[in-house]
N, C-alpha and C positions, 0 to 999 in steps of 0.2 A: 504494500500500500504506500509506504514511504517512497519507494522507487517510482511509483506511478505519479506521485506528486511532484517529482523532479525538483525544479528550482523554485517552486511556489513558496512564498514566504508569508503572504497575507491570506489566511485560510479561514473559511467559515465552516464549522462542523455542525451540520443540521441533524437534529435528533441525537444530540451528543451523548445523552445519558451521563454516565460517570466519567466520560472522556478517556476511556482505556486506550484508545489507539491514536490519540492526538500526537502528532510528530513533535519531538523536542526541537527547540531552536527556531520554531516558527511562531509568528504572531497569530494566535488562534482565537477567534470569537466563537464561543459555543452557543448554539441555539437549542433550547430544551424546554418543553412546556411543563414538565413535572418538577415540583418543588422537592419531592423525595429524591429524585435522581440528582438534582443539583446539590442537595445536602450531602450526597455521598462522594462528591468530587474531592479527591485528595491529590495534591502535587500536580494539578493541572492548571490550565489557564484560568485566571480569575475573571476574565472578560466573558460574562455569561448573560445572555438575553433570554427572557421567557417569551417564547413565541412558537407558532406552529409553522410547518414547512410550507403550507399553501399561502402564507401571508408574511413573508420575511420583511422586517422593517429596515431595509437597506436600499440605497440607490443602486441603479444599474452599474455593473462592472466595479463594484466596491472591492472585490477580492480577486486574487490570482486564481484561487481554486475553491470549489465547494466540495466538501467531504460529507458522505452519508454512509453510515456503517450499520448494516443489518437493521435498518430502520424503516425503509420505504413501505414494507408490508404492514406497518402500524399506522401509516398516514391515512386520514379520512379520505383524501383525494390524491392518490399518488401522482396522477398526471399533473395536477396543479402544482404539487410540490416540486416535481422535476422541472417544470417550466420556470419556477422560481430559482432553482439552482442555476439554471442557464442564464437567467436575467441578472443575478447578482454577482456571478463569477465568470471569468473568461474560460476556465476549465472546470471539469467535474470528474470526481472519482467516487464511484458508487459501489459499495460492497453489498451484494445481494445474494439471494439463493434462487436457483432455477427450480420452480415447483415440480415439474415433471420428474426431475431427478431426486429432489429432496423427499418427495412424498413416497418414494420407494424405500426409505430408510427403515431398517428392521425394527426400530423401537416403536414405530407406528402400529406394528402388529399387536402390541400390548396396550397401546393408548390410542385406538382408532378414532375416539371421539375428538381428538385434537384437530382432525380434518374438518370438523364442523365449526371450529372457532372462526369468527369473522375474518381475522387476519390470515387464516389458512385456506379459506374457501376459494379465493381467487387471487392469490398473491401475485404481485407484479413481477414479471420475468423480463428477459431480454427484449421481446417484441415491444413492450411498453416503453422501455428505456430508449430504444431506437426511434420510437414515434416522437418522443419529446426532447431527446438530446442528440447532438451530432456525435454519435458513438464512433470512435476510431479503433477501439480494441476491446475485446472481452477476454480476460485472463482467467482460466480455471485455477481455483485455489484448492489444493489437496490438503486434507487435514492430517497431520502426523499422528502416530499412535500414542504419543506422549503429550498431546495438547493439554495445556493447563487452563485454558479459558473455559467459560461455562456456556457457550452458545449451543444450539440445539443438538448437533451431531458430534460435539467435541469428544465424547467418550465412546465413540463407535466401537473401539476394541476393548473397552473396559466396562462391560454391561453392568457390573455390580454398582458402578457409580450412580446409575439411574434409580437405585433403591434409596439413595440418601436424600432425606428431606431438604437439606440445604441446596443440593443440586437441583432438585425439582423446583424449589422456590425461585431459583435464579434463571429458569428457562420459561419464557412466556407461554410456550405451547403446552407445558405441563402445569405451570402455576395457575393458569386461567381455566383449567379443567374443573368441572364439578368434582367435589371431594370424593363422591362415590366412584366416579370413573377413574380418578387417580389411584384410589385405594385398590380398586379391582385390578387395574393393570399392574400395579406394584406387586400385589399378591401373586399374580400369574407369573410375572418375571422372576420373582423370588423362588417360586416352586420350580420353574423350568431350569433355573441355574442350579438349584440344589439337586435336581434329578438328572442333570446332564443333558436335558433336551435342548437347551439353548446351544450348548457346544456341539451337539450332534448336527444342528442345522446351520449354525453360524460360527463355529469354533475356529475356522480357518482365519477369521479376522484377527484373532489374538496375535498371530505371527506376521500379519501384514504391516508394512511400514507406513503406508499412506492410504487414504480413502477419498474417493470423489463423492462427496455428499451433495453436490450441486452448488457449492459456493463459487461465486464468480466476482471479479472486479471489472466494472465497465469504466473505461477511460474515454472521456468525451471533451469536446470543445477544442480550444487552442492548445497546441503542444506546450508542455511545461518544462521542456529541457533546453 
């Protein structure tokens, strides 16, 4: 992601959350509507604006680059948000997931109700980004088997992690499930891990180094190199 940003120094991070991926050494303005997320920012840019992606309070071309990290599927109007990224920044770097690939992830066998969540029913993929941005490149991002972040498929080779309450609480596709659906899926996964059924069907993943869970980075707009 930092490579894709190139020489960009004035960056707006839209849907910034806690700012985990904000590049050091750059002047970053974070845009985040949630007070809770803003309160969890530690060691990140203090320049934070409460706003939504579809109505950014900045003039045209205010930034070298706009950054959006695993956030566009949460936006009320992804198309409007993408147009705003294009308006306020000369380049755009968007980390997203391709739903046709991501929805084949094995964990959804245990928590199928996640596909009924609003942000999962019709998540924006590459076609929508190309409709609203001048996309120059789409880079597949393979997840390593020792990934320590907590996004949806981060623990693809370590299924036991999906039993942990703190892991479930940090993933929107699990945290937003009805409690009974989450408990039912957790119980089934726990039983299949104990019985060896999970390893019979998916155990090859434990020794695989990388996994394509559908994560992509789209680089759009003016070159930033």
